[in-house]
C-alpha positions as CSV (number, residue, x, y, z in Angstrom):
1,M,0.0,0.0,0.0
2,S,1.4,3.4,-0.9
3,I,0.6,6.3,1.3
4,S,0.4,9.9,0.0
5,A,0.0,12.8,2.4
6,R,-0.4,16.5,2.0
7,S,2.6,18.6,3.0
8,G,1.7,20.0,6.4
9,V,-0.6,22.9,7.2
10,E,-1.2,25.5,4.6
11,P,-0.1,29.0,5.6
12,A,-2.8,31.6,6.3
13,S,-3.3,34.2,3.6
14,D,-1.8,37.6,4.1
15,P,-4.4,40.5,4.0
16,N,-1.7,42.9,2.7
17,P,0.4,40.9,0.3
18,S,3.8,42.3,-0.6
19,P,4.8,42.7,-4.3
20,N,7.1,39.6,-3.9
21,A,4.2,37.6,-2.7
22,E,2.1,38.7,-5.6
23,R,4.9,37.7,-8.0
24,E,5.2,34.3,-6.3
25,R,1.4,33.7,-6.6
26,S,1.5,34.7,-10.2
27,Q,4.4,32.4,-10.9
28,A,2.6,29.6,-9.0
29,A,-0.5,30.2,-11.2
30,N,1.6,30.0,-14.3
31,D,3.2,26.8,-13.1
32,L,-0.2,25.2,-12.4
33,A,-1.4,26.3,-15.9
34,E,1.7,24.8,-17.5
35,R,1.3,21.5,-15.6
36,A,-2.3,21.4,-16.6
37,Q,-1.4,21.9,-20.3
38,Q,1.3,19.2,-20.0
39,T,-1.3,16.8,-18.5
40,Q,-3.6,17.5,-21.4
41,R,-0.8,16.9,-23.9
42,E,0.0,13.6,-22.2
43,D,-3.7,12.6,-22.2
44,A,-3.9,13.4,-25.9
45,L,-0.8,11.3,-26.6
46,A,-2.3,8.4,-24.6
47,G,-5.4,8.5,-26.8
48,K,-3.6,8.4,-30.1
49,Q,-4.3,5.5,-32.4
50,G,-1.9,3.8,-34.9
51,T,1.1,1.5,-34.7
52,E,4.0,2.9,-32.8
53,T,7.5,1.7,-31.9
54,R,7.8,0.9,-28.3
55,T,10.9,1.5,-26.1
56,D,11.7,-2.2,-26.2
57,G,11.5,-2.4,-30.0
58,R,8.2,-4.1,-30.3
59,Q,5.3,-2.6,-32.3
60,R,2.3,-1.3,-30.4
61,Q,-0.9,-2.3,-32.1
62,P,-3.6,0.2,-33.0
63,G,-5.9,1.0,-30.1
64,S,-3.5,-0.2,-27.4
65,G,-2.6,3.3,-26.4
66,E,0.3,4.5,-24.3
67,P,1.9,1.8,-22.1
68,A,1.3,1.9,-18.4
69,V,5.0,1.8,-17.8
70,S,7.9,2.9,-20.1
71,A,11.5,2.5,-19.0
72,V,14.5,3.4,-21.1
73,E,17.9,2.3,-19.8
74,I,17.0,3.1,-16.1
75,G,19.6,2.4,-13.5
76,R,20.0,2.9,-9.8
77,K,23.2,3.3,-7.7
78,F,23.6,3.3,-3.9
79,G,27.0,5.0,-3.5
80,D,29.3,3.2,-5.8
81,V,27.2,0.1,-6.0
82,E,25.1,-0.2,-9.2
83,V,22.0,-2.2,-8.1
84,V,19.9,-1.9,-11.3
85,K,21.6,-1.5,-14.6
86,D,20.3,-0.1,-17.9
87,L,16.8,-1.7,-17.9
88,T,14.6,-1.0,-20.9
89,F,11.0,-2.4,-21.0
90,D,7.4,-1.5,-21.5
91,V,4.3,-2.7,-19.6
92,D,1.1,-2.7,-21.7
93,R,-2.1,-1.7,-20.0
94,G,-4.4,-4.6,-19.0
95,T,-1.6,-7.1,-18.7
96,I,0.3,-9.0,-16.0
97,F,4.0,-8.2,-16.1
98,G,6.2,-10.4,-14.0
99,I,9.7,-9.4,-12.7
100,I,11.5,-12.6,-11.8
101,G,14.9,-13.2,-10.2
102,P,16.7,-14.4,-7.2
103,S,17.0,-12.5,-3.9
104,G,19.2,-9.4,-4.4
105,G,18.5,-9.4,-8.1
106,G,17.1,-5.9,-8.2
107,K,13.4,-6.6,-8.2
108,T,12.3,-4.5,-5.2
109,T,14.6,-1.6,-6.2
110,T,13.0,-1.6,-9.6
111,I,9.5,-1.6,-8.1
112,R,10.5,1.3,-5.8
113,M,11.6,3.3,-8.8
114,L,8.3,2.7,-10.6
115,L,6.5,3.9,-7.5
116,G,8.6,7.0,-7.2
117,V,10.1,6.0,-3.8
118,L,13.5,6.0,-5.4
119,R,14.6,8.2,-8.3
120,P,16.6,6.5,-11.1
121,T,20.2,7.6,-11.2
122,S,20.1,7.1,-15.0
123,G,17.7,6.6,-17.8
124,Q,14.1,7.7,-18.4
125,L,11.0,6.3,-16.6
126,H,7.3,7.1,-17.0
127,V,4.4,5.5,-15.2
128,L,0.9,6.4,-16.6
129,G,2.6,9.0,-18.7
130,R,4.4,10.8,-15.8
131,E,7.8,10.6,-14.1
132,P,7.2,8.8,-10.8
133,S,9.4,11.4,-9.0
134,R,6.8,14.0,-10.1
135,F,3.7,12.2,-9.1
136,R,0.9,14.3,-7.7
137,R,-1.6,13.0,-5.2
138,R,-4.1,12.1,-7.9
139,D,-1.4,10.2,-9.7
140,R,-0.7,8.1,-6.6
141,E,-4.4,7.4,-6.1
142,R,-4.3,5.6,-9.4
143,L,-1.7,3.1,-8.0
144,G,-1.9,0.3,-5.5
145,Y,1.1,-1.3,-3.8
146,M,1.3,-4.5,-1.8
147,P,4.7,-4.6,0.0
148,Q,6.6,-7.8,0.9
149,L,6.1,-7.3,4.7
150,F,2.9,-6.7,6.7
151,V,2.8,-3.0,7.3
152,L,-0.8,-2.5,8.6
153,F,-1.8,-2.0,12.2
154,P,-1.8,-5.2,14.3
155,E,-4.0,-3.7,17.0
156,L,-6.8,-2.7,14.6
157,S,-9.4,-5.1,13.3
158,V,-9.5,-6.3,9.7
159,H,-12.3,-3.9,8.9
160,E,-10.6,-0.9,10.7
161,N,-7.4,-1.5,8.8
162,L,-9.2,-1.5,5.5
163,D,-11.2,1.5,6.4
164,F,-8.0,3.3,7.3
165,A,-6.5,2.4,3.9
166,A,-9.6,3.7,2.2
167,S,-9.3,7.0,4.0
168,V,-5.6,7.3,3.1
169,Y,-6.5,7.0,-0.6
170,G,-9.2,9.7,-0.3
171,M,-12.3,7.5,-0.6
172,G,-15.4,9.4,0.5
173,W,-17.9,8.0,3.0
174,F,-20.6,7.5,0.4
175,G,-20.4,3.9,-0.9
176,R,-17.3,3.1,1.2
177,G,-19.0,0.5,3.3
178,K,-20.1,-1.5,0.2
179,R,-16.7,-1.3,-1.3
180,L,-15.0,-2.5,1.9
181,R,-17.4,-5.5,2.1
182,R,-16.9,-6.3,-1.6
183,V,-13.1,-6.3,-1.2
184,L,-13.2,-8.3,2.1
185,E,-15.4,-10.9,0.4
186,L,-13.1,-11.0,-2.5
187,V,-10.2,-12.1,-0.2
188,D,-12.5,-14.2,2.0
189,L,-12.0,-12.1,5.1
190,W,-15.6,-10.8,5.6
191,D,-16.3,-13.3,8.4
192,A,-13.0,-12.3,10.1
193,R,-13.6,-8.5,9.8
194,K,-13.8,-7.9,13.5
195,R,-10.7,-9.9,14.4
196,P,-7.5,-7.9,15.3
197,A,-4.9,-8.1,12.6
198,A,-2.4,-9.5,15.1
199,Q,-4.6,-12.6,15.5
200,L,-4.6,-13.4,11.8
201,S,-2.5,-16.2,10.3
202,G,0.3,-15.3,7.9
203,G,-1.8,-16.2,4.9
204,M,-4.7,-14.1,6.2
205,Q,-2.5,-11.1,6.8
206,R,-1.3,-11.4,3.1
207,R,-5.0,-11.4,2.1
208,L,-5.6,-8.3,4.2
209,E,-2.6,-6.6,2.5
210,L,-4.1,-7.5,-0.8
211,A,-7.5,-6.0,0.2
212,A,-5.8,-2.8,1.3
213,T,-4.0,-2.6,-2.1
214,L,-7.3,-3.0,-4.0
215,V,-9.7,-1.0,-1.9
216,H,-9.5,2.2,-3.9
217,N,-9.8,0.3,-7.3
218,P,-6.4,1.3,-8.7
219,E,-5.4,1.2,-12.4
220,V,-1.9,-0.1,-11.8
221,I,-1.2,-2.6,-9.1
222,F,2.3,-3.3,-7.8
223,L,2.6,-6.6,-6.0
224,D,6.0,-7.2,-4.4
225,E,6.3,-11.0,-3.9
226,P,2.6,-11.3,-3.0
227,T,2.7,-15.1,-2.7
228,A,5.9,-15.4,-0.5
229,G,5.4,-17.7,2.4
230,I,1.8,-18.8,1.6
231,D,0.6,-22.3,0.9
232,P,0.0,-23.6,-2.7
233,V,-3.8,-23.5,-2.5
234,L,-3.8,-19.8,-1.4
235,R,-1.2,-19.0,-4.0
236,A,-3.5,-20.4,-6.7
237,R,-6.4,-18.3,-5.4
238,F,-4.2,-15.2,-5.5
239,W,-3.3,-15.8,-9.1
240,E,-7.0,-16.4,-9.9
241,H,-7.7,-12.9,-8.4
242,F,-4.9,-11.4,-10.4
243,R,-6.2,-12.8,-13.7
244,E,-9.7,-11.5,-12.9
245,L,-8.2,-8.0,-12.2
246,R,-6.3,-8.1,-15.5
247,D,-9.5,-9.1,-17.4
248,E,-11.2,-6.1,-15.9
249,G,-8.5,-3.9,-17.5
250,R,-6.1,-3.5,-14.5
251,T,-2.4,-3.6,-15.0
252,L,-0.4,-5.8,-12.6
253,I,3.3,-5.7,-12.0
254,V,4.3,-8.7,-9.9
255,T,7.7,-9.6,-8.5
256,T,8.3,-13.2,-7.5
257,Q,11.0,-15.8,-6.6
258,Y,8.7,-18.6,-7.6
259,V,9.8,-19.1,-11.2
260,T,6.9,-21.4,-12.0
261,E,4.6,-18.3,-11.6
262,A,6.2,-16.9,-14.8
263,E,3.8,-18.9,-16.8
264,Y,0.9,-17.0,-15.2
265,C,2.2,-13.7,-16.6
266,D,1.6,-12.2,-20.0
267,R,5.2,-10.9,-20.2
268,I,8.2,-11.4,-17.9
269,L,11.5,-9.7,-17.2
270,V,14.2,-11.9,-15.7
271,L,16.8,-10.1,-13.6
272,K,20.2,-11.2,-12.3
273,D,22.4,-8.8,-10.3
274,G,20.3,-5.9,-11.5
275,E,20.7,-6.7,-15.2
276,R,18.2,-8.0,-17.7
277,V,18.8,-11.7,-18.6
278,A,15.7,-12.2,-20.7
279,D,12.3,-10.7,-21.4
280,G,9.2,-11.4,-23.4
281,P,6.2,-13.7,-23.2
282,P,6.9,-16.8,-21.2
283,E,7.2,-19.1,-24.2
284,D,9.7,-16.7,-25.8
285,V,11.8,-16.6,-22.7
286,R,11.8,-20.4,-22.6
287,R,13.0,-20.4,-26.1
288,Q,15.7,-17.8,-25.3
289,A,17.0,-20.0,-22.4
290,M,17.0,-23.3,-24.3
291,G,18.3,-21.9,-27.6
292,G,15.1,-22.9,-29.5
293,E,12.4,-25.6,-29.1
294,V,13.3,-28.9,-27.6
295,V,12.7,-32.3,-29.1
296,T,13.8,-35.7,-27.7
297,V,14.7,-38.8,-29.7
298,S,14.4,-42.0,-27.6
299,G,15.2,-45.6,-28.4
300,E,17.0,-48.6,-27.1
301,D,20.7,-48.9,-28.2
302,L,20.7,-45.8,-30.3
303,P,23.8,-45.9,-32.5
304,S,26.5,-43.3,-32.0
305,R,25.9,-42.0,-35.5
306,S,22.4,-40.9,-34.5
307,T,23.5,-37.4,-33.6
308,A,25.3,-37.0,-36.9
309,V,22.1,-38.0,-38.8
310,I,20.0,-35.6,-36.6
311,R,22.3,-32.6,-37.1
312,G,22.0,-33.0,-40.8
313,V,18.2,-32.4,-40.7
314,E,17.0,-29.0,-41.8
315,G,16.0,-26.7,-38.9
316,V,18.1,-28.6,-36.3
317,L,20.2,-26.2,-34.3
318,G,22.1,-28.7,-32.3
319,A,21.9,-32.1,-30.5
320,R,23.5,-33.9,-27.6
321,W,23.2,-37.1,-25.7
322,A,20.9,-36.8,-22.7
323,G,21.5,-40.4,-21.5
324,Q,22.4,-43.7,-23.1
325,D,19.1,-44.0,-25.0
326,Q,18.0,-40.4,-25.6
327,V,19.2,-37.5,-27.7
328,E,18.1,-33.9,-26.9
329,V,17.6,-31.9,-30.0
330,I,17.2,-28.1,-30.3
331,V,15.2,-27.0,-33.4
332,D,13.8,-23.8,-34.9
333,D,10.2,-25.2,-35.0
334,A,9.2,-28.6,-33.5
335,G,6.1,-29.0,-35.6
336,T,8.2,-28.8,-38.8
337,A,11.3,-30.6,-37.5
338,V,9.6,-33.8,-36.0
339,P,8.4,-35.2,-39.4
340,L,11.8,-34.4,-41.0
341,L,13.6,-36.2,-38.1
342,I,11.4,-39.3,-38.5
343,D,12.1,-39.4,-42.3
344,A,15.9,-38.9,-41.8
345,L,16.3,-41.5,-39.1
346,R,14.2,-44.0,-41.1
347,E,16.4,-43.5,-44.2
348,A,19.5,-44.0,-42.1
349,N,18.1,-47.2,-40.6
350,V,18.1,-45.8,-37.1
351,E,15.4,-47.4,-35.0
352,V,13.7,-45.1,-32.5
353,D,10.9,-45.6,-30.0
354,E,9.7,-42.1,-29.8
355,I,10.3,-38.6,-31.1
356,S,8.4,-35.9,-29.1
357,E,8.4,-32.2,-28.4
358,Q,9.3,-31.2,-24.8
359,H,8.3,-28.2,-22.7
360,P,11.1,-27.6,-20.2
361,S,9.8,-26.4,-16.8
362,F,10.5,-22.9,-15.8
363,D,12.7,-24.3,-13.0
364,D,15.0,-25.6,-15.7
365,V,14.7,-22.4,-17.7
366,F,15.5,-20.3,-14.7
367,V,18.5,-22.4,-13.7
368,R,19.9,-22.2,-17.2
369,L,19.3,-18.4,-17.4
370,M,20.9,-17.8,-14.0
371,G,23.9,-20.0,-14.9
372,G,24.4,-18.2,-18.2
373,D,24.2,-21.6,-19.9
374,R,22.3,-20.8,-23.0
375,A,24.1,-23.1,-25.5
376,P,24.6,-26.5,-23.8
377,I,23.8,-28.3,-27.1
378,D,26.7,-29.7,-29.2
379,K,26.5,-28.2,-32.7
């Protein structure tokens, strides 16, 4: 949950303003007018139609509008230590964007830059068409943030915590009660609404954090390791909620150490030591990690010449033995390569039991990406 507050008490007006005060007020009015014009220009830009080139090189389709997030070579240093290095990516509106990597990989620092908590030390960053460091109150009210740790009040009840969160985001009294009930029912905490937060289990506290993040109906939702430490059943329910939010048009940016959750995202960014290792739709990242699509050729007593025959097939990028009776083959396109492999091995009188396309798990993909082993196949 992000909290935005007004900056203290406004000074009383001076009944006899000095010329300097008049000039300051005039300058302030000009500044406000300029910012309003800038906002109008940004809104007009967001509504443009037509194909545009994105910051990450992909083409934006007509009608998709301005991305929710646009980052160009952003970096962040703490002293002499560069924690995030030259990240470039876009996050389309109405999608789930996953930031995946090991602890210390730069995920949380990246999220904090997107929220405006940290200012990038290099590069350009825009969220909802605006630099996060220049967010106004109304900009922040369009965002929701679920931190890694429980930050609500343990002595307050579930309902009181959520009511507090609603007031922080500026929700009026009219209709607030219905909204609180709806969100608590969404996370299955309505029956526990009177219970102090300190008496909730860890999983229930995570659900309360999620409710506080969603209470004001934000456009862009930042979820920093939302499923950390919760059981698989609750994790599945969380992702069901996330997909429902996406289908309603919300944009979700999720960090996670659970690499299997990559398949639940529309696009992912894989980080290691603050650097981009891979990005794109999950299937594209799987392909990047493996060097292509994976096919296995299996059979008892495969002759040693099998790999030579396989490497001679059109579309085969490489092959290696993956055991005494199995060859792992990397191909451009499995659908095209499998029939060609069958024909080539038959012509060479190589008997096989099975030729099948494989889908490596994201655990395997992640290990390969983190180890930098992208070309393990003998050419």
